[in-house]
N, C-alpha and C positions, 0 to 999 in steps of 0.2 A: 072677847073681852071688851066690854065696854062699860063703863061707871065713872060718871064724873065726880062724884064724891064717895067717900067710905068712911067707916067708922076705923081709925088707925088705931083705935087701942085693943081692938079685936086681933090685928096681926101679930105672929109670934104666940099665940095662946094654943094651949091644948085643945083643939076640937075637932070634931067628924074624924077626917083621917089625916089631920096635920100633926108632923113629931115635930116635938120642940128639943127633945134631948140628943143632941148631936152624935150620941154614942150609938145611935140606932139608925143614922142618916145611912145611904150608901158609901161604901169605901172610898169612892174617889171626890164626892162631896165634902166628905168628912174631911179628906186630906186637903182639899182646898180650902176648906175653913179652917182648918188647924194651922196652915202656914199659907196665908194668903198671898196673892203676886204684889210686888211692890206697886203698883197702881191700884189695885183693892185697898191695900192699907191707907193710901195717899188719900183714897176717895172716903175711907173713915165706916169701910163695909163691914157688916154684921149681919150674919145669916142667921133668921129667926125661927123660920118652921119650914117645913118641906111636906110635901104630898106626891109621895114617889109614884103611886096608881095615877093619879090624875096629871102628872108633869107639871106641879105648880111649887114655886117656891116665893117665900117672903121674906124680905131682908130690910135693914135701915141703914143709912149712910148717916155718920155725924160730919156733915160738911162744913168744914172749915172754911175761913176768910180766904185761905190760901188757893182757893177754888174759883175764887170771884174774879170778873173782869173789873174794870176801872170805876163801872157804875154799881157796883156792889152787888149784881147777880151772880148766879152760879155760871161761870160760862159754859156756854152751849156745847162744846166737846166733852167736858166732864159730865153733863146731863147725859150726853148719847153713851158716854163711858161707864155711868152708873146703870143705864137701861141696859146694855151691851152683858155687864155682869150678871144682871139678873135674868136675862134671857138664858146666856151660858150655864149658870147654875142648873136653870129648869131643865134644859134639853141634856145636861150631864146627869140627872138623875136617873136616867136610864141606860147609860153607856156603859160598856163591858170596862173592866179594869185595863189601862193602857190604851183606853181610847181616847181621843179629843175632838172638841168640836168646832174649829175654826169657822168665825162669820165669813159668810160669801157676799151677803151684802146686808147692809141695816139701814132703815129708814127712821128717822124721828122727827114727830111735829112737837114742838115746843107751843104750850098751850096759854102757860102763865109764868110769869117770872120765878126761878128757884131762888132761893135765899138761904145763907148760911145757916146751920141749924139741923136738926134730926130730920132727914127726909125719908120714906119709905117708898119700896119698889116691889111689884107682883112681877113676876115671869109665869108666862104657862106657855106648855107646849100644845100648839093648833094642830099640828100633823108631824108625825114621825115615819118615814119612810127608811128603807133598808140604807141608803147612803147621805140622805138628806133629811133635815127637820126644818119645820117652820114653827117660828117662836113669835110671842108678843111679850110687850112688859109695859107697865104703867108704874109713872111715878107721882107720888103725893108728897104735900107739906104736912106739918104735925096736926093741922086741923083737918085734914082729910080732902084737902083741894087738888083735884087733878093737876098736874104740871106739864106733863108731856105723856105722850103714847110713843111707842115703838114696835117696830116689826124687823124679823130677821130671819134668814135663811143661813143655815148651818150645814158643815160637811163634817162626815165622821170619817175619822182617820186612824187608825191602828199602828200606834207607833213602833218601832223596831227597836230591838234591844241594840246597843253599842257593844261592840267588839272592844274588849279590854285589851 
């Protein structure tokens, strides 16, 4: 997945195999969308479209000033968190109910400063094995400029039911 610029107006639109209606998303992705984690909510996450068959998600972040460093750019850890969300949702498209995919390793390359406003991320599964998956992510500004790239390795874990 390599693209220095994209037309961000296409993200989140119904095309090819992309599904924009959250009612048709996989149950675990729909559940995470309907009740985001506190961190995802703080980042301003908005899931736009999913392509389950190809393992791709498109999302936006409404990045507020509270994510910035003292020079006005989005702090690098917040950029990494946005990309981690994009990759987690992508790998989550094909997990079984009750499975999670903790990140084992994460690499982020910052290419240009991210500023407050609407940012767009694309996450895509590169390879999925039985217990480990490899994912990539891209982060763009609202003009389509590529701001950061990422890659991640995730482990698949089945949660155990708690005894009451």
